Backbone bond lengths (Angstrom), bond angles and torsions (degrees), N, CA, C in turn:
res aa  C-N    CA-C-N  psi(-1)  N-CA   C-N-CA  omega(-1)  CA-C   N-CA-C  phi
1 M - - - 1.367 - - 1.516 111.10 -
2 Q 1.327 117.46 136.04 1.400 122.31 178.35 1.517 109.58 -117.34
3 L 1.332 116.25 141.13 1.433 122.98 178.19 1.540 111.92 -94.39
4 R 1.293 119.81 175.89 1.462 117.92 -179.79 1.508 111.76 -64.16
5 L 1.352 112.83 150.96 1.450 120.65 176.53 1.474 112.14 -124.83
6 P 1.283 121.31 144.83 1.553 125.45 -1.69 1.543 110.26 -73.68
7 Q 1.291 110.76 157.50 1.450 119.17 175.46 1.514 109.56 -143.15
8 T 1.410 115.05 133.10 1.462 118.31 177.79 1.512 110.38 -112.68
9 I 1.307 115.88 132.98 1.457 122.64 178.62 1.503 109.23 -124.51
10 N 1.328 115.28 149.39 1.476 122.10 -177.55 1.527 107.77 -133.19
11 S 1.384 113.43 124.98 1.453 118.81 -177.70 1.524 111.93 -72.04
12 G 1.423 116.47 -16.35 1.457 116.38 -175.49 1.533 111.90 83.44
13 H 1.324 117.13 -5.95 1.410 119.66 -175.82 1.574 109.45 -137.68
14 G 1.288 118.20 44.39 1.442 122.41 168.15 1.548 114.65 92.84
15 E 1.377 116.93 12.76 1.433 118.23 177.22 1.605 108.09 -128.12
16 I 1.263 116.68 126.43 1.478 119.32 172.95 1.616 106.44 -130.05
17 V 1.339 109.84 134.77 1.474 118.84 -173.02 1.479 106.85 -124.44
18 Q 1.291 119.76 132.97 1.456 122.27 171.61 1.500 108.77 -119.55
19 F 1.319 114.65 112.71 1.524 121.78 173.01 1.506 106.76 -74.88
20 K 1.359 117.57 121.44 1.440 123.43 -175.79 1.490 114.33 -93.76
21 E 1.365 115.04 -57.73 1.462 116.89 -173.79 1.463 109.68 -159.44
22 C 1.325 117.41 160.05 1.433 122.27 175.14 1.562 106.98 -115.06
23 I 1.301 112.57 126.70 1.523 117.54 -176.60 1.541 106.02 -104.18
24 H 1.348 115.69 122.56 1.457 118.88 178.42 1.593 107.97 -84.05
25 E 1.282 114.28 123.42 1.395 119.29 -178.77 1.566 107.49 -128.79
26 P 1.343 116.62 155.31 1.446 119.48 -173.18 1.523 113.68 -53.34
27 D 1.345 120.31 -36.90 1.373 121.56 -175.46 1.557 112.98 -100.18
28 G 1.339 117.28 22.43 1.473 121.39 179.73 1.515 113.26 128.14
29 D 1.304 115.24 158.56 1.490 122.09 -179.36 1.520 107.62 -79.79
30 R 1.341 113.08 141.76 1.519 119.57 173.27 1.523 105.45 -117.06
31 I 1.367 115.69 125.17 1.420 119.93 177.40 1.560 109.92 -96.08
32 L 1.282 116.61 134.44 1.528 119.99 -175.21 1.564 102.57 -107.66
33 F 1.327 114.33 139.11 1.432 122.35 176.84 1.493 115.59 -149.24
34 E 1.280 121.63 153.60 1.420 122.42 179.64 1.546 107.33 -119.10
35 G 1.280 119.38 151.16 1.433 123.14 -178.15 1.554 112.46 -134.43
36 S 1.251 113.78 152.71 1.414 121.17 167.58 1.550 109.07 -127.48
37 V 1.322 115.62 135.35 1.477 119.30 -172.70 1.496 105.86 -134.74
38 Q 1.337 115.78 124.89 1.432 120.10 -179.77 1.569 109.89 -73.31
39 P 1.289 119.66 162.04 1.480 123.00 175.95 1.481 115.05 -50.46
40 G 1.266 116.48 131.34 1.504 119.80 179.97 1.515 115.98 83.08
41 C 1.276 118.31 -11.97 1.436 123.46 -173.44 1.549 111.68 -98.72
42 G 1.364 113.91 159.25 1.466 121.56 178.58 1.476 110.37 155.33
43 P 1.338 118.13 165.92 1.467 120.42 -178.21 1.520 113.31 -70.28
44 I 1.307 115.46 154.31 1.465 123.06 171.45 1.477 112.27 -73.45
45 L 1.305 118.34 174.19 1.464 124.00 179.48 1.560 110.56 -57.76
46 H 1.309 113.74 121.35 1.451 119.23 -177.06 1.557 108.48 -148.56
47 V 1.380 112.94 171.25 1.481 119.24 -177.79 1.470 108.44 -144.03
48 H 1.313 112.48 138.45 1.517 124.45 171.50 1.495 104.82 -100.18
49 L 1.312 117.37 107.27 1.462 121.20 -173.07 1.593 112.89 -73.34
50 H 1.329 119.66 -22.77 1.406 119.77 178.89 1.528 113.91 -128.12
51 Q 1.344 118.63 8.89 1.503 119.75 -178.19 1.517 110.82 -123.66
52 A 1.260 113.29 145.31 1.500 121.95 163.83 1.533 104.23 -88.48
53 E 1.274 116.56 150.88 1.463 122.44 179.01 1.509 110.33 -138.48
54 G 1.318 116.84 125.38 1.433 117.97 -177.91 1.521 112.16 -117.78
55 F 1.250 116.68 149.47 1.579 126.11 178.67 1.444 110.85 -132.49
56 E 1.330 115.41 140.06 1.438 122.25 168.61 1.561 107.78 -130.67
57 V 1.308 115.57 131.51 1.524 122.69 -174.24 1.539 105.04 -85.09
58 K 1.368 115.27 125.45 1.411 126.55 173.45 1.502 114.11 -101.02
59 Q 1.356 115.67 -24.39 1.458 121.13 178.50 1.533 106.07 -159.62
60 G 1.301 116.33 141.89 1.417 123.45 174.07 1.595 110.00 88.76
61 V 1.394 115.29 -160.01 1.410 122.66 -178.45 1.495 107.93 -132.63
62 M 1.343 116.10 126.93 1.484 122.19 -179.41 1.550 107.93 -103.09
63 A 1.278 117.08 118.38 1.486 121.88 171.75 1.550 106.03 -93.61
64 Y 1.281 114.37 146.20 1.513 119.15 177.40 1.484 110.72 -151.73
65 Q 1.320 114.48 159.35 1.494 119.42 -179.18 1.519 109.21 -154.83
66 T 1.307 112.50 144.50 1.484 120.99 174.01 1.584 102.19 -118.22
67 P 1.331 115.19 154.39 1.508 115.96 178.90 1.512 113.64 -55.75
68 G 1.361 116.02 137.20 1.405 123.00 -178.43 1.510 116.92 77.74
69 S 1.275 115.28 4.67 1.487 119.87 -179.35 1.532 110.52 -116.03
70 D 1.341 114.45 157.19 1.464 116.74 172.51 1.486 108.74 -74.48
71 V 1.406 115.10 166.81 1.427 119.35 174.65 1.476 110.00 -70.40
72 Q 1.293 120.93 134.39 1.464 128.17 174.96 1.475 110.44 -107.99
73 H 1.304 118.09 157.02 1.466 123.02 179.97 1.549 109.27 -130.01
74 L 1.347 113.39 133.55 1.506 116.96 175.06 1.549 105.53 -114.41
75 Q 1.356 112.93 134.22 1.417 123.70 178.75 1.559 109.95 -98.67
76 V 1.285 119.39 172.38 1.497 124.05 179.39 1.538 106.76 -48.27
77 G 1.312 116.88 136.46 1.447 127.00 178.90 1.531 115.27 79.17
78 E 1.329 118.91 -7.35 1.452 119.24 179.52 1.549 109.09 -94.98
79 S 1.328 112.68 158.05 1.509 113.66 -174.07 1.557 106.64 -144.96
80 T 1.348 113.37 165.88 1.475 118.80 176.77 1.557 106.56 -147.83
81 V 1.249 117.62 158.76 1.486 124.69 173.47 1.528 108.68 -125.68
82 F 1.289 116.92 127.62 1.490 120.94 165.26 1.470 111.75 -96.19
83 E 1.256 114.08 114.42 1.531 119.23 -178.16 1.469 110.81 -69.71
84 K 1.354 116.59 159.32 1.452 117.28 -178.98 1.589 111.50 -53.47
85 S 1.279 111.05 150.24 1.440 120.22 178.57 1.509 115.46 61.65
86 V 1.335 118.25 18.57 1.512 121.31 174.02 1.511 106.54 -105.45
87 P 1.312 116.75 108.61 1.540 124.07 177.40 1.533 106.68 -56.00
88 H 1.313 117.32 139.88 1.460 125.20 178.72 1.487 112.68 -153.47
89 R 1.339 114.80 158.82 1.464 120.91 164.03 1.527 108.25 -142.93
90 F 1.232 115.08 159.01 1.480 115.68 173.53 1.555 109.05 -151.39
91 W 1.304 113.28 163.71 1.482 119.91 -179.14 1.478 110.07 -158.11
92 N 1.364 114.49 165.22 1.398 119.64 176.74 1.491 110.78 -84.94
93 S 1.373 115.05 113.09 1.450 119.74 -175.81 1.601 113.46 -97.10
94 S 1.351 113.12 8.59 1.484 115.23 178.70 1.539 111.11 -106.76
95 D 1.310 113.36 -178.51 1.517 118.80 178.88 1.534 110.89 -95.18
96 E 1.274 116.18 0.88 1.478 120.33 177.60 1.470 109.27 -114.74
97 E 1.303 118.32 169.04 1.407 127.97 178.12 1.502 110.42 -64.08
98 L 1.301 116.58 130.26 1.475 123.44 178.43 1.456 109.24 -87.21
99 M 1.353 119.65 123.89 1.427 119.96 179.07 1.562 107.94 -117.03
100 L 1.326 115.82 127.92 1.438 120.64 -173.63 1.604 110.77 -122.62
101 I 1.282 114.73 150.65 1.463 122.72 165.62 1.451 106.17 -117.22
102 S 1.371 116.29 124.70 1.431 119.95 -167.14 1.571 110.38 -134.26
103 W 1.367 115.04 165.87 1.390 117.66 171.86 1.563 106.39 -151.87
104 A 1.359 114.97 163.81 1.457 118.84 171.95 1.517 106.92 -142.08
105 K 1.301 113.79 145.25 1.511 120.92 -176.55 1.443 112.76 -149.06
106 P 1.299 118.03 129.16 1.455 129.56 -8.91 1.577 111.11 -63.52
107 A 1.275 112.69 157.09 1.530 118.24 -176.38 1.496 109.32 -59.70
108 G 1.309 116.77 -44.87 1.431 122.35 179.23 1.564 110.31 52.88
109 N 1.376 115.87 -135.63 1.406 117.55 -177.84 1.555 113.33 -109.98
110 L 1.361 115.91 24.36 1.461 118.84 -179.69 1.481 115.29 -52.09
111 Q 1.373 115.23 -44.38 1.460 119.16 -179.20 1.501 112.61 -62.22
112 C 1.346 116.50 -46.11 1.481 120.06 177.69 1.558 110.55 -62.68
113 Y 1.284 115.97 -48.52 1.425 119.44 -177.08 1.530 113.89 -58.82
114 M 1.308 113.04 -47.90 1.483 117.32 175.74 1.485 115.04 -63.11
115 T 1.350 116.91 -38.35 1.509 121.83 178.93 1.478 108.40 -61.15
116 I 1.295 117.79 -49.17 1.530 121.69 -178.94 1.562 106.80 -62.83
117 L 1.271 120.29 -46.43 1.436 125.01 -178.73 1.559 108.87 -56.44
118 F 1.298 116.21 -54.56 1.440 122.18 -176.54 1.566 111.46 -68.72
119 L 1.329 122.04 -32.46 1.375 124.26 171.07 1.506 113.46 -57.57
120 S 1.383 116.10 -37.81 1.389 122.85 -179.55 1.486 112.39 -78.36
121 T 1.359 119.85 -50.16 1.405 122.61 -178.25 1.579 113.55 -65.53
122 S 1.302 114.52 -26.48 1.491 118.28 -176.80 1.580 110.00 -69.69
123 K 1.328 113.33 -19.08 1.529 115.10 -179.34 1.538 110.81 -101.60
124 R 1.285 117.27 13.57 1.452 118.57 -177.33 1.497 112.79 -127.17
125 S 1.280 117.62 162.98 1.511 123.45 -174.50 1.553 107.78 -83.08
126 S 1.295 117.38 -15.44 1.516 121.69 177.66 1.516 110.09 -113.58
127 N 1.359 112.92 168.34 1.460 118.18 179.93 1.492 113.65 -89.93
128 S 1.356 116.82 23.67 1.472 120.68 173.60 1.478 112.15 -115.33
129 P 1.266 117.70 149.39 1.465 117.83 -178.00 1.547 109.88 -76.80
130 G 1.411 111.46 158.94 1.494 116.37 176.66 1.528 110.97 -59.24
131 L 1.353 117.79 162.97 1.359 123.58 -177.73 1.606 115.60 -55.70
132 F 1.280 117.36 -46.32 1.429 121.60 179.23 1.527 111.26 -68.64
133 D 1.332 117.15 -37.47 1.509 118.60 173.28 1.444 113.57 -68.19
134 A 1.362 118.88 -41.51 1.448 122.40 176.53 1.596 110.15 -58.63
135 A 1.303 115.98 -46.11 1.473 119.72 179.77 1.551 111.91 -63.05
136 Y 1.422 113.26 -35.81 1.499 116.98 -179.78 1.631 107.00 -66.54
137 L 1.303 112.79 -47.79 1.495 115.31 -176.37 1.484 109.95 -65.37
138 A 1.290 121.37 -41.42 1.481 123.06 -179.77 1.505 111.91 -64.95
139 M 1.367 117.85 -39.81 1.454 116.94 -175.89 1.537 111.80 -83.52
140 Q 1.375 115.26 -43.51 1.459 120.20 -177.00 1.564 109.76 -62.49
141 Y 1.338 117.44 -38.43 1.466 119.94 -172.28 1.485 113.36 -117.42
142 R 1.326 117.86 27.41 1.488 126.26 -174.90 1.547 109.62 -59.54
143 G 1.307 119.56 -29.98 1.431 118.78 -176.96 1.546 113.31 -92.23
144 E 1.335 114.81 3.37 1.494 117.25 -179.21 1.464 113.78 -125.71
145 F 1.341 120.14 -28.77 1.439 122.59 179.11 1.492 112.40 -136.54
146 D 1.275 118.81 153.47 1.436 123.89 172.11 1.486 113.50 -144.99
147 V 1.250 117.06 138.20 1.502 124.59 173.18 1.510 110.13 -100.24
148 L 1.288 116.52 109.02 1.513 119.43 -166.57 1.526 110.60 -79.02
149 E 1.339 118.61 -15.62 1.448 120.00 178.78 1.499 112.76 -81.68
150 V 1.328 121.86 -5.95 1.394 125.49 169.35 1.484 112.01 -81.01
151 P 1.311 120.77 130.33 1.512 120.67 -176.21 1.505 110.60 -65.29
152 H 1.388 114.50 141.77 1.462 119.22 -178.20 1.573 114.13 -53.86
153 A 1.299 112.67 -39.79 1.493 118.41 -178.63 1.531 109.57 -61.89
154 M 1.329 118.53 -35.30 1.421 122.48 -179.70 1.612 106.69 -66.06
155 K 1.310 114.37 -44.90 1.446 118.09 -177.59 1.490 113.50 -69.34
156 Q 1.374 115.45 -35.44 1.445 122.48 -175.87 1.540 111.88 -80.97
157 F 1.318 120.81 -37.76 1.465 121.84 -172.04 1.502 115.12 -117.45
158 V 1.296 119.75 -41.14 1.432 121.21 -175.40 1.583 112.21 -80.02
159 F 1.363 114.62 -50.52 1.412 116.80 179.88 1.535 118.31 -52.72
160 P 1.386 115.16 -45.72 1.452 115.51 177.30 1.565 114.83 -58.51
161 V 1.319 115.12 -35.44 1.474 116.24 179.04 1.470 109.92 -71.68
162 V 1.273 120.75 -43.68 1.480 127.83 -176.60 1.482 105.36 -65.43
163 Y 1.392 120.52 -45.03 1.458 121.54 179.36 1.555 109.63 -60.34
164 W 1.298 118.65 -41.64 1.475 120.35 -179.83 1.568 112.50 -63.87
165 I 1.329 113.70 -38.44 1.470 119.51 176.15 1.496 109.31 -66.12
166 G 1.291 117.61 -44.83 1.481 122.19 175.75 1.516 113.56 -54.91
167 Q 1.331 114.48 -47.11 1.451 120.27 176.76 1.498 112.03 -58.83
168 A 1.346 114.61 -44.72 1.470 121.60 -174.52 1.548 107.36 -67.39
169 L 1.326 117.62 -30.49 1.517 119.18 -178.38 1.540 109.66 -89.89
170 G 1.347 119.24 -5.25 1.445 119.74 -177.18 1.458 118.05 76.25
171 L 1.335 114.57 20.99 1.448 119.03 -173.20 1.535 112.84 -74.54
172 Y 1.350 117.53 -15.42 1.388 119.98 -178.18 1.408 120.39 -92.19
173 K 1.405 116.92 -3.46 1.462 124.01 -174.96 1.515 110.44 -59.81
174 K 1.360 114.65 -27.89 1.493 122.76 179.72 1.503 108.47 -63.04
175 Y 1.287 118.87 -20.44 1.492 119.15 -175.61 1.548 112.36 -99.14
176 E 1.278 117.68 8.81 1.468 121.93 175.97 1.515 105.83 -65.18
177 A 1.364 115.26 148.80 1.536 121.90 -175.57 1.520 112.91 -47.47
178 N 1.286 118.04 -43.42 1.497 119.00 -172.62 1.574 110.18 -76.56
179 S 1.383 118.85 -20.38 1.414 121.36 174.93 1.561 111.30 -76.63
180 L 1.271 115.90 -32.53 1.455 124.39 -177.22 1.536 115.28 -73.90
181 G 1.395 114.67 -22.57 1.422 121.53 -178.30 1.483 113.21 106.18
182 K 1.309 118.65 28.86 1.492 123.04 174.07 1.569 108.83 -73.18
């Protein structure tokens, strides 16, 4: 599902993303987005199971790492692509705002996933979603995204129960397409 474009979301913790456009290509849609990341901020280790994700640095320095690899740094004008199913994390390793031009292909549910994630984190004092929101994201998008820093037992046993309780309480109606701005 794709929401209206352009759309700007704010994590509340140093990350702002603006989804710009979706380009229809013969082998799948590519969603284009720009990001600004404050010094020391960035997403934790995660994986896109079906999407490649590319980044080009427009300002600042982007540090990134994949499991088993040393930290790499991208300067202005440099770029990288994380192929599908490659776990990665990145952060702003400079003292100035990091500005990125990015894309993901296929577009899939990236925009919805990140919108829900940022709606949750923006209301909290930490950069992690609340328990019910984390359970929703983990269960609803389990075939597309994974956060590797969440223990397997939590994803396997706790999140399904919390998700079921959230459904029973009607907590996830706020995430229906029309509520998110489709």
